C-alpha positions as CSV (number, residue, x, y, z in Angstrom):
1,M,-35.1,104.9,64.6
2,Y,-34.8,102.6,67.4
3,S,-35.9,104.1,71.4
4,I,-32.8,104.2,73.8
5,G,-34.7,100.9,75.3
6,Q,-34.0,99.6,71.7
7,F,-30.9,100.9,71.1
8,S,-29.7,99.7,74.7
9,K,-30.2,95.6,73.6
10,I,-29.2,96.3,70.1
11,C,-25.5,97.8,71.4
12,E,-25.3,95.7,74.6
13,V,-24.7,98.8,77.0
14,P,-26.6,99.6,79.0
15,V,-29.3,102.6,79.5
16,K,-27.6,104.6,81.5
17,T,-24.6,105.1,80.0
18,I,-25.9,105.9,77.0
19,R,-27.6,108.6,78.2
20,Y,-24.7,109.8,79.9
21,Y,-22.7,109.6,76.2
22,S,-25.8,112.0,74.5
23,D,-25.3,114.4,78.0
24,I,-21.6,114.6,77.0
25,D,-22.3,114.8,73.7
26,L,-20.0,111.8,72.5
27,L,-23.1,109.9,71.6
28,V,-25.9,112.4,69.8
29,P,-29.2,111.3,69.8
30,S,-30.5,110.8,65.9
31,Y,-34.1,112.8,66.9
32,I,-35.3,113.2,70.2
33,D,-39.3,113.6,70.2
34,P,-39.4,117.5,71.9
35,E,-43.5,116.8,73.6
36,T,-42.2,113.6,75.2
37,N,-37.9,114.8,75.4
38,Y,-37.7,110.9,74.1
39,R,-34.1,110.1,72.5
40,Y,-34.0,107.5,68.8
41,Y,-31.2,106.1,67.0
42,D,-30.5,105.4,63.7
43,H,-28.3,102.7,61.8
44,D,-25.6,104.8,61.5
45,K,-25.7,105.6,65.7
46,I,-25.2,101.9,65.7
47,Q,-21.9,101.9,64.2
48,V,-20.1,105.3,65.8
49,M,-21.4,103.1,69.2
50,K,-19.1,99.8,68.2
51,K,-16.2,102.2,67.3
52,I,-16.8,103.5,70.9
53,K,-17.2,100.3,72.8
54,L,-14.4,99.3,70.3
55,L,-11.6,102.7,71.2
56,K,-13.1,102.3,74.7
57,S,-12.0,98.5,75.3
58,C,-8.0,99.8,74.0
59,Q,-8.1,102.1,77.2
60,F,-9.2,105.3,75.4
61,T,-10.2,108.0,77.7
62,L,-13.6,109.2,77.0
63,A,-12.3,112.7,75.9
64,E,-10.2,110.2,73.9
65,I,-12.7,108.7,72.0
66,K,-14.5,112.2,71.7
67,E,-11.7,114.2,69.4
68,F,-11.5,110.7,67.8
69,V,-15.1,110.7,66.6
70,A,-15.3,113.6,65.3
71,E,-12.2,113.4,63.4
72,A,-12.5,112.0,60.0
73,D,-9.0,112.4,58.7
74,P,-7.7,108.6,58.5
75,V,-3.8,110.3,58.6
76,K,-5.3,111.8,62.2
77,W,-6.9,108.3,63.1
78,N,-3.4,106.5,62.6
79,A,-1.8,108.6,65.0
80,S,-3.8,108.1,67.7
81,I,-3.6,105.1,66.8
82,D,-0.1,104.5,67.0
83,Y,-0.2,106.5,70.1
84,K,-1.4,104.4,72.3
85,I,0.1,101.5,70.5
86,K,3.0,103.1,72.1
87,Q,1.5,104.1,75.5
88,L,0.3,100.6,75.6
89,E,3.9,99.0,75.1
90,N,5.5,101.1,77.6
91,E,2.2,100.0,80.3
92,R,2.6,96.8,79.1
93,E,6.8,96.6,80.4
94,H,6.2,98.6,84.0
95,L,3.4,95.3,84.3
96,L,5.8,92.7,83.3
97,Q,8.7,94.0,85.5
98,I,6.0,94.4,88.4
99,I,4.9,90.7,87.5
100,E,8.1,89.7,87.9
101,E,8.7,91.3,91.4
102,M,5.2,90.3,93.0
103,K,6.6,86.3,91.9
104,E,10.3,86.9,93.3
105,W,8.0,87.9,96.3
106,K,5.7,85.5,96.7
107,S,8.8,83.2,96.5
108,Q,10.0,85.0,99.8
109,I,7.7,84.9,100.8
110,K,7.3,80.8,100.3
111,S,10.6,80.5,101.7
112,E,10.5,82.6,104.9
113,G,7.1,81.3,105.7
114,S,7.9,77.5,105.9
115,I,11.6,78.7,108.1
116,L,9.2,80.6,110.9
117,S,6.3,77.8,109.9
118,S,8.8,75.1,110.9
119,P,11.1,75.9,113.8
120,C,13.7,73.5,114.9
121,V,12.5,72.1,118.5
122,T,15.4,69.4,120.4
123,D,14.4,66.8,122.1
124,C,13.1,67.0,125.8
125,Y,16.0,66.2,128.6
126,L,16.3,66.3,132.0
127,E,18.8,68.5,134.2
128,T,19.6,69.8,137.4
129,Q,20.5,73.1,137.4
130,P,21.8,75.2,140.7
131,E,20.9,78.1,142.7
132,K,20.0,81.6,140.3
133,K,20.6,85.1,142.1
134,V,18.8,86.5,139.7
135,F,17.2,90.6,139.7
136,A,14.0,90.6,138.4
137,I,10.9,92.9,137.3
138,R,7.7,92.0,136.9
139,E,4.4,93.9,135.4
140,K,1.6,93.5,134.0
141,I,1.9,95.5,130.1
142,E,1.0,94.9,126.9
143,K,2.4,92.4,124.7
144,K,3.6,95.1,122.6
145,F,5.6,97.3,125.4
146,I,7.8,93.9,126.8
147,N,10.9,95.9,124.9
148,Q,10.1,98.6,127.1
149,L,10.2,96.4,130.0
150,V,13.6,95.3,128.9
151,K,15.0,98.5,128.8
152,K,13.6,99.1,132.5
153,L,15.1,95.9,133.8
154,F,18.5,96.9,132.2
155,D,17.8,100.7,133.4
156,R,18.1,99.4,137.2
157,I,20.9,96.9,136.1
158,Y,22.7,99.6,135.8
159,A,21.6,102.0,138.6
160,F,22.5,99.0,140.7
161,N,25.8,98.4,139.5
162,L,25.2,94.8,138.9
163,R,27.3,92.6,136.9
164,V,25.5,90.3,134.6
165,D,25.9,86.5,134.4
166,G,23.5,85.1,132.3
167,P,21.1,85.4,129.6
168,L,17.9,87.5,129.9
169,M,14.5,85.2,130.8
170,A,11.1,85.7,131.2
171,V,8.6,83.6,133.1
172,F,4.7,85.2,131.8
173,H,2.4,84.0,134.4
174,E,-0.6,83.2,133.6
175,K,0.0,83.3,129.7
176,S,-3.1,83.2,127.7
177,L,-2.9,83.4,123.6
178,D,-5.8,86.0,123.3
179,Q,-4.6,87.8,126.0
180,K,-3.7,91.6,124.7
181,E,-3.0,92.0,128.4
182,V,0.6,89.9,130.4
183,D,1.5,89.4,133.7
184,V,5.3,88.6,132.5
185,E,8.3,88.8,135.0
186,L,12.1,89.8,132.8
187,M,15.1,88.2,135.4
188,L,18.6,88.6,134.5
189,P,20.9,86.1,136.5
190,V,23.8,89.0,138.6
191,I,26.5,88.6,140.6
192,A,26.0,90.7,143.3
193,S,26.6,90.6,147.4
194,G,24.0,92.3,150.2
195,H,20.1,92.2,149.2
196,I,18.6,94.9,147.0
197,E,14.9,95.0,146.3
198,G,14.7,93.1,143.1
199,M,17.0,90.5,144.0
200,K,15.7,86.7,144.2
201,I,16.9,83.4,144.3
202,L,15.9,80.5,141.3
203,E,15.8,77.3,143.1
204,E,17.9,74.6,142.1
205,G,16.3,71.5,141.3
206,L,15.3,69.1,138.7
207,F,14.3,71.0,135.5
208,A,12.5,69.2,131.9
209,C,14.1,71.5,128.7
210,L,14.2,72.2,125.5
211,T,15.8,74.7,123.2
212,V,13.7,75.9,120.4
213,K,15.6,77.6,117.3
214,G,13.0,80.3,115.5
215,S,11.5,83.3,115.9
216,Y,9.8,83.9,119.5
217,S,5.9,84.1,117.8
218,E,6.9,80.1,117.7
219,L,7.7,79.4,121.4
220,E,4.2,78.1,122.2
221,I,5.2,75.2,120.4
222,G,8.2,74.1,122.1
223,H,6.6,75.1,125.4
224,H,3.0,72.5,124.0
225,T,5.5,70.3,123.5
226,L,7.6,70.2,126.8
227,E,3.9,70.6,128.5
228,D,3.4,66.5,126.6
229,W,6.8,65.6,127.2
230,I,6.8,66.1,131.1
231,I,3.0,64.2,131.7
232,E,4.1,61.4,129.0
233,H,6.8,60.7,131.8
234,G,5.2,61.3,134.7
235,L,6.5,64.4,136.0
236,T,5.1,67.5,138.0
237,P,5.7,70.4,137.3
238,L,7.0,72.4,139.8
239,G,6.5,76.0,138.5
240,P,5.7,78.2,135.5
241,S,8.1,78.0,132.6
242,I,11.1,80.0,131.6
243,E,12.2,81.1,128.4
244,I,16.3,81.8,128.9
245,F,16.8,83.8,125.3
246,E,20.5,82.4,124.0
247,V,20.7,84.0,121.0
248,G,18.0,86.7,119.9
249,L,17.8,90.7,119.4
250,V,19.6,90.8,123.9
251,P,23.1,90.9,122.6
252,A,24.5,88.3,124.8
253,V,27.4,90.9,126.1
254,V,25.5,94.3,126.5
255,H,26.2,98.0,128.4
256,P,23.5,98.2,130.2
257,K,23.4,101.7,129.3
258,D,23.5,102.2,126.0
259,I,21.0,98.3,125.6
260,K,20.3,98.4,122.1
261,P,18.0,95.3,120.1
262,D,21.0,93.2,117.5
263,F,19.3,93.4,114.1
264,D,22.4,90.9,113.1
265,H,20.2,87.8,114.2
266,H,17.6,87.0,111.3
267,P,14.0,85.4,114.2
268,S,15.1,82.2,112.2
269,D,18.0,81.6,114.0
270,Y,17.1,82.9,117.3
271,V,17.5,80.3,120.2
272,T,15.6,80.1,123.1
273,R,15.9,77.4,126.2
274,I,12.8,76.9,127.7
275,C,12.5,74.4,131.7
276,V,10.2,73.8,134.0
277,L,11.1,72.7,137.6
278,V,9.9,68.9,137.8
279,C,9.6,66.6,140.0
280,G,9.1,62.6,139.2
281,A,5.8,60.7,139.7
């Protein structure tokens, strides 16, 4: 007979596992020393262990294996094996379906990733922009709450009965990539007479501009491109950059009292102009 340590090496099964099989009466020791309580196994138990390992590799549960090992009728063995084969075939079909779905998903991720990681950025250019009257709202908020600030801006536009005369604009003051909280100013060009709190004038002047077609998350590429171009051409920025959302989540035509995100546009179709007031060197 073999000690449990020798039996473990012969069968290539951990001692802990052999003890567990003994505790659940799956593999009963051939002999247990009454004084030391040591367990011993004969050659027949090696064959039983081989059968257990084989059945376990075929994904039989320990409960099923226990019945299998105890059963001496080959007909019942065949029935159990046929059942397991059918079960595994069904699982294989299910796994193949999952694999195909994952391959398709991977292709979609690759396709969308290539679109979002490569926004379409136009050449930089200079243009003279006229004076604009805008209604503005500025707050320090977490980035994830900017949509609420947009809603707040349109609520005020509605309350003052102002007529919108252009797309939404934004200025991020003291913007930093690692900031959770941003100092953001949202503006809407309006047609209005008289002075209303929140109204301001964007002065006319020469602006360096470019247009980004792509997700808002890619606008930083546009900002860096424009900043480098301004330096290369010896221009001096006279203020922060202004983002003008020409096509995006905020519809071009919207009723201030019922503002809703425009989900008809895919992020890759968003169009945003970035402009900076500049003067020559």
